[in-house]
C-alpha positions in Angstrom: 22.6 18.1 1.5 20.9 16.5 -1.5 17.4 17.2 -2.2 15.1 14.2 -2.6 14.9 14.8 -6.5 18.6 14.9 -6.7 19.0 11.5 -4.9 16.2 10.2 -7.3 18.2 11.4 -10.2 21.3 10.0 -9.0 20.0 6.3 -8.8 18.7 6.8 -12.2 21.8 8.3 -13.6 23.7 5.4 -12.1 21.3 2.8 -13.5 20.1 1.4 -10.2 16.8 2.1 -11.6 15.6 2.4 -15.0 13.2 5.2 -14.4 11.7 7.7 -11.5 8.5 5.7 -11.9 10.4 2.5 -10.8 11.9 4.2 -7.9 8.2 5.5 -7.0 6.7 1.9 -7.1 9.5 0.3 -5.4 9.1 2.9 -2.4 5.3 2.6 -2.5 5.7 -1.3 -2.1 8.2 -0.8 0.9 5.9 1.8 2.4 2.8 -0.8 2.1 5.3 -3.4 3.8 6.0 -1.2 6.8 2.6 -0.1 7.2 0.2 -2.8 6.1 -2.7 -1.1 7.3 -2.5 1.4 4.3 -3.6 -1.5 2.2 -6.8 -1.5 4.2 -7.4 2.2 3.7 -6.7 1.8 -0.2 -9.0 -0.9 -0.6 -11.9 1.1 1.5 -11.4 4.0 -0.8 -11.3 2.0 -3.8 -14.6 0.3 -2.7 -16.6 3.4 -1.7 -15.5 4.9 -5.2 -16.7 1.8 -6.9 -13.4 1.4 -8.4 -13.1 -2.3 -7.3 -15.8 -5.0 -6.2 -16.1 -6.2 -2.4 -14.1 -9.4 -3.2 -11.2 -7.4 -4.9 -11.0 -4.7 -2.3 -10.8 -7.4 0.3 -8.2 -8.9 -1.4 -6.2 -5.7 -1.8 -6.7 -4.9 2.0 -5.0 -8.5 2.6 -8.3 -9.7 4.4 -11.0 -12.1 4.0 -14.3 -10.9 2.4 -15.9 -11.7 6.0 -13.0 -9.5 7.8 -13.6 -6.8 5.1 -17.4 -6.9 5.5 -16.8 -6.4 9.0 -14.4 -3.3 8.9 -17.1 -1.7 6.4 -19.6 -2.2 8.7 -17.7 -0.8 11.6 -17.1 2.3 9.7 -20.7 2.3 8.7 -20.0 2.0 5.1 -22.7 0.5 2.9 -22.1 -2.7 1.1 -24.1 -3.0 -2.1 -26.9 -5.3 -1.8 -25.6 -7.5 -4.8 -22.3 -7.9 -3.0 -23.6 -8.7 0.6 -23.1 -12.6 -0.2 -20.2 -12.4 -2.1 -21.6 -11.9 -5.5 -20.3 -9.3 -7.8 
């Protein structure tokens, strides 16, 4: 049985993908389509670590701003005061 690494190398060798990074990107996009809740988890982590604004996090999570704020509130995650009304 071939290892995952060997399978990835075969896809690149056969020019189905240009690089391993392309395979990983495609696989990641597919994962997020199959498990959309992961988008929300990513958005929450990015927001908590101040990598994105509240608006951008809601967008990443595929939610409206109000929906995202409700999730943050439910999880007791503080919303920065300047962003409460959607201002960033």
